[in-house]
N, C-alpha and C positions, 0 to 999 in steps of 0.2 A: 173504186180507189181512186182518191184524188192524187193528182201530179203535185209534187213539190215545185215551186217557182224556183226558176234557175238563178243562182246567184250571179249577179253582174257586177264587173270592178269599175268602181267610180273613176272616171277620166277627168283630169283637169282640163279646164278651157284651153283650147289651142294657143291662144294669145300669150299664155303664161309662159310657155316654152320660148316663144319668140321673144318676150321681153328678157328672160333669161340670157339667151343669147346676144342679144343687142348689150345688155350690160356687159358681159364678158368681152365684147368686142370693143366696147368703148373703153374697158380699163386696160386692155393690152395695148390699144392706141395711145392712151394716155402715158403709160409706162413707156413706150417706144419713143414718143416726142421728149419726154423728160430726159431718158438716157441720151438722145441724140444731142438735145441742148447742152447737157453736162459735157459730153464728148467734144462738141464743137468749142466749149470753153476752155477744156483742158488743152486742146492742140491749137488754138488760135495763136496768132503772133504776139509775143510780149512786147510792151511798149519799150520806147528808147529813152533814157533819161538823159539829158544835156545838161551839163555843168557849164553854162554860157560864161563868158568873160564879163565880170562886173566886178564890184567892190569887194564880193566876198569870194568869188572864185577867180581871182585874178592872180597870175605868176608874175612874178619881177620880170621884166625885160630881159630875155637871154637865160632865164632861170628855170629850173625844174623843182626848186625847193617849194614844199607845201607851207602855206603861212597859217598862223595859228586861226585866223578868221576863215579860211579854207576848211581846215579840220572841223571847226566848230559849227560852220554851217552843213556841211557834210553829214556830221553825226547827227544833228537836231533836226535837219528838213530832209534831207535825201535818204539816209539810212532806213526810215520806217517805210519808203516807199520801195526801197529796194528789197527790202526782206519780204514785203507783201508780194512783190512779183515773184521772187524765189518760191515762195509757199503756193501762189495761186497757178503757176504755170509748169510747176515740177522743173525747175531750172537746175541744171548741173555745171554749167559753164557760163563765166561772164567775161566779156570781152571788152576791154577799154581801148579808146582809140583816141590818140592826142592829135589835134588840128592846131597848126599855128597860122599866123597872119603870113604876108608874102615879103615882110621886111628882111632884108639879108642876114643872115646869122653866120658871121665868119669867125673863124678860129680853128684851132687844132682839135681834130676828133681823135680819142683813143678808145671809140666803142669796138673797133675791130679786134682789140686785144682780148675783148670778153667773149668766150665761146657760146654763150647762150643768155637768155633774158634773166634766167635764174642768177647767174653771176652777176650781172648788171644790176640786180635789184639790190644783192647783197652789197653791191660797191657803189651804189648811186651817188655817194657823197664824192666819190674821185673819178667819176665818169664825165667825159668832157664831150660835147656835141659840137661838130663843126659845121652843122647845116640845120634847116629847118625840120627836115626829115629825122635828123638826130633827136633834136629838140622835141619833137612831138612825141617820139619813143620815149625818152626820158621822163616827160610829164605824165604819159599814160602809165609808165613803171611807178612814178610816185603815188599816183591815185590806186594802183594796185596794192602798192604796199599798204596805203592806208586802209582800203577794204578789207585785205586780209587780217589787219590788227582787229578790226571791229566784227568780222563775220566768221572768223577760224573757229571760234568756241561753239558757236550755234550751228554753222552749217560746214562741217568738216568735210563733207563730199565734194564741195565746190572746187573747180578747176578755173584757172585763169588764164586770160591771154591777152596781151598787150601789143597794140601796133601803132603805126605812125601813118597818118594820112596827110603829113606835112602841111601845105598851104591850099590843098585841093577844097573846093566847094562847089555845091550846086549853083551854077551862075543865075539861075532863075530865082533863086531864094532872096538874092540881095541885089538885083539888076537895078532897082530903082534907087537903092541907097547908095550903090556905087557911083552914080551920075550925081546925087545931090549932095552927098556926105561921104567923101572917101574914108574918115576915120570909122564911121560906123560899119561901112563895109569891111574894113580890116578887123574891126571888133566882132563880126558876126563870124568870121573865120576863126578867132581864136575860142577855142571850145574843148571840152572833153565829153565824149560821148560813151555812156555806159550801155552796152548791149547785152540780150541774155538769150542763150541758146540752150538746147538740150540735145544729148547724143541720139535719143531715140523718142518716139511718141510716149507721152506719160502714161503709165500704167493705172496711177490712182486718181481719183476724182479730186478736183481741187477743194481745199480746205478752206476756202473764201466764201 
């Protein structure tokens, strides 16, 4: 009586299993790297937008009134940048800081009559600054009002904070200009800075 040959299970070559394992490991590593890169982009520090004192972004001396040229250039050149920063960095708060030069700004101030910045914003036409610190705040509030007009419909979640930096400036930025050209030094001080923050880490990946 002949014995039936035993059936044997065909085994794949061992290197195939190692190939599958290596492919899976590489896939996991790639996903981890991409996720890490996107997470870093979401939580990196957003840029600062500076509205430097020049022909377009210049206030009349001692005034916080926005000129037509100022409004036009902000709407045409800076707003697209600002909206992109808001989208890409998950921004929920815009800070506006008004810097002035060191030219004395004397006069009677009535800012203490207003309880908060919101009332100052509503009554900016009747607000009077008696110092560069006052003037810096009033200019920041004027820019805040302009940004609200342009951004309120598309970004209702935004909060705004306006501050005055008065005539303070990093001395290293303009040390050479101060010696060679005092007017350029003063002009470097006169500017509005728009900064962007968020209250917590962004939960969504950037849309950019």
